[in-house]
N, C-alpha and C positions, 0 to 999 in steps of 0.2 A: 732894140726889137724890146717888146714889153714882158717877152717868156723866155730867156740863158737857158742852155743846156743845166744849168746846176742849177735852179731855183725847177726846173723841172723833174729833174734829180729829188729835191727832195722833198716835189709831192708826193714820187713815188714811194720814197721812205719812208713819209710818214704815214702815207695809208691804201700802200699795199708792203705786198711780201717784203719786199728790197725795192733797191734804188733799180735795177735792171730788170725789174719783174712791166713792163711799161705796158706789160698784154692781159694784167690782173681789169678786173672789171671793177673792186673799189676805188684804184688810181686810174686808169680810166674817168670812172665819174667825179670825183677830183678835177683831177686835171682840167674835163668841159667844166666843172663847177670857177674854175680860178679865170677861167676866157669866157666866159657867159659875165663873167663879174666886170670885164675890163671890156670887155663890148659894151656892155650897160653903161658906165661908167664914161663912154667913150659918145653912147647916144645921146646920153643928157647933153651933154658939151653941140656936138651935130647930130638933130633931127630928123634934117632931108639928106643924112645917108644914108639911103636906100638899101643898099646895094651890103650895107655895115648891120643892118635892122633885118637882112633875108638873112644874113650867114647864122646874124641870135637865134631866130626862128628855128633854125634847121641846126643848130648844136641842143638845145633848149631839147627839141623834139630825139634827136643821136641819145640828150643822157636820161629821156624819159622812157624810151626803151631797154636800154642798158641794167638802169632802178626796174622796171617789168621785170628782167632779165633774173636779176637777185631773187626779187620779190619771190616768183613763181621757184628758184633753184635752194634760196637758202633765209629762207628769213630772220633771223637776226643778226642775219650779214649783213639783208636790207635796213635794218630797221634801227643799226649799229651805224651805219656810213650814213642816214638820214639826223641823225640824230650829231652825229661828230660834227656836219655840215652848215645843217642850222636848214635842210633843208624841208618843204610842208609841199606839200597832191596839191 
């Protein structure tokens, strides 16, 4: 498995409020980013894997929705997470 619980806790501890606060928007965005990067690498090697491609598109949409929500809610937190993760619109 590419994401064990220890890695997941590290992601939430680094980007969220705490390691156990899995509902935090920044933590979820960071987790989606990690999963998107993993699926992108998988698709580079397996370009005909259409199920993974569909999952990747859905994850990108979910992350975009969370980023839009965060931008409306608190623009400073949005800018911080985008800069920290190296995302672009």
